[in-house]
N, C-alpha and C positions, 0 to 999 in steps of 0.2 A: 323678731329675732329668729324665731323658729323657722320661718320661711327662708331666711338668708342661709341658715345652716343646711336646710334641706336642699337649697339651690346649689350650694358648694358641694355637698355630697353627690348630688346628681351630676354635676360637672366632672367630679373626680371619677365617678362611675363610667361616664361616657369616654373620658380620656383613657381610662384603663381598657375599655373595650376597643378603642382605636389602636392602642398599642399591643393588644393581645395578639397571639399567634393566629395567623390565617392559614387554614389548611387548603392547599391547592385543589384537593379532591372534593371539597365541600363548599368552597367560597363562590359567591356570586361575582358577576363582573364588577359591580361597585366595590365589593370587599377587596377584590384583587387590585383594583385601581387605587385603593387606599394604602396599599403597601408601597413604601418608598422604592422607586426604581422600576415599578410596573406602570406603564401607561395604558391607554385604551387599546393600542395595537397589540401589545404583548398579552393583555388580558384576553383579547379575542383569540389570539393564537393558542393560549392555554386552554380556553374553553373548547375550541374546535378539536384540539388533541384529546381533551378529556372525554369528548363524545365518543371517541374510538375505544375508550377504556380508561379506567382509573390509572393514575401513575403509581407504580409499585414501589419506586425508590427515587432518590435524587438522581441516580445515574439514568434511570428511565426518563425522568423529567428533562434532564440535560440533553439526552439523545433525541427526544421527540420535539422539543420546543426550539424552533430556530432562533438563534441570537442569544441563547443562554449557554454559557460555558461554565467552567469551574469557578472563575473569578466572580462572574455575575451571580452564580448560584450562592456563593458565600455571602455576597452583599445582600441578596434578597433574604437569605436566612437570618442575617443580622437584623434586617428590617422587620422580621416577624413572620416570614413565609415558612410553612412547613409542608412536608410531603408525608402523609400518613402519620402526622403528629410528631415527626422527627425533624430536627434541624439539620442543616447540611454540615457534614464533616468530610473534608476532602480525603480521598483514599491515599493520595500521594502528595508530597509537598511539591511545590513548583520547581524547586531546584532539582529534586530527584527526578521529576518528570522530564526536565530538560536534559538531565544526564542520561535518562533512559532513551530519549529521542536521539541524542548524540550517539549513544552506544549502538542503537538500532541502525542509524544511518551509516555508522562506521562499518558495522558487520555486513550490511547490505552492499556497501561499496567494495568490501573485501570479496564478498561472494561474486559480485559482478566482475571484478578484476580476475578472480580465479577462473570464472567461466570463460571470459575472453581469452585468457591464456590457454585454457584447454582447447578452445575452438581454433586458436592460432596453431597450436601444436598438431591438432588433427588435420588442419589444412596443409601444414608443412609435411606431415607424414603422407598425405594423399598426393601432394605434389612430388615427393620423392618416389612414391610407388609408381606414379604416372611416368616419371622420367626413366625409372628402371625398366618399365614395360616398353617404353619407346626405344630405349637403348637395346633391349633384347630383340625387338622387332627389327631394328636396323642391323644388328649382328646376324640375325637369321637371314635377312635379305642379302647381306654381303656374302654369307656362306653359300646361299643358293646361286648367286652370281658366279662365285668362285668355282663352285662345282660344275656349273654350266660351262664356264670357260675351260675348265679342265677336260670336260667331255669333248668339247669341240677340238681342243688341242690333241686329245687322244685319237680322235677320228682322223684328224689331219695327219698325224704321224703314222697312223696305221695305214693310211692310203698311200703315203709317200714311199715307204720301202717297197711296197708291192709295185708301184709304178717304176721305180728304179730297177727292180729285179726284172721286169718285163723288158726293159730297154737293153739290158746286157745280153 
């Protein structure tokens, strides 16, 4: 009877160990594999990133381990994974995050639209300035032609009276 009780206690002890929190900075590959949601590939990724340095927080863990986002981090935390002894607590709710993304996208679109409008306005001003400069050049050219024509006419009239006076 004593052996049966001892066996049951041992099984409960091992079950408790299996369900105990696994710290990502201290766990072996086998311990990481025992966490629901982590397979051999993910545990190798975690270990290779951990060789570069311990994970400082869940955000650090999420940013360094490919394939782990906020949703998966929440699931892994529920399955018993911890980072530095702390379980995952999302910084923002998913709805708020979507709203933030939407607001950011909207403000970026506004900024792009404003920038495009400013560029179009600048191009229009440049085109107007170019047109005015071209018009000014054309007027100056016309004035030079007119002045030249007047000079020729003045010479012609100046030489005519002299010629007519010589005939008389």
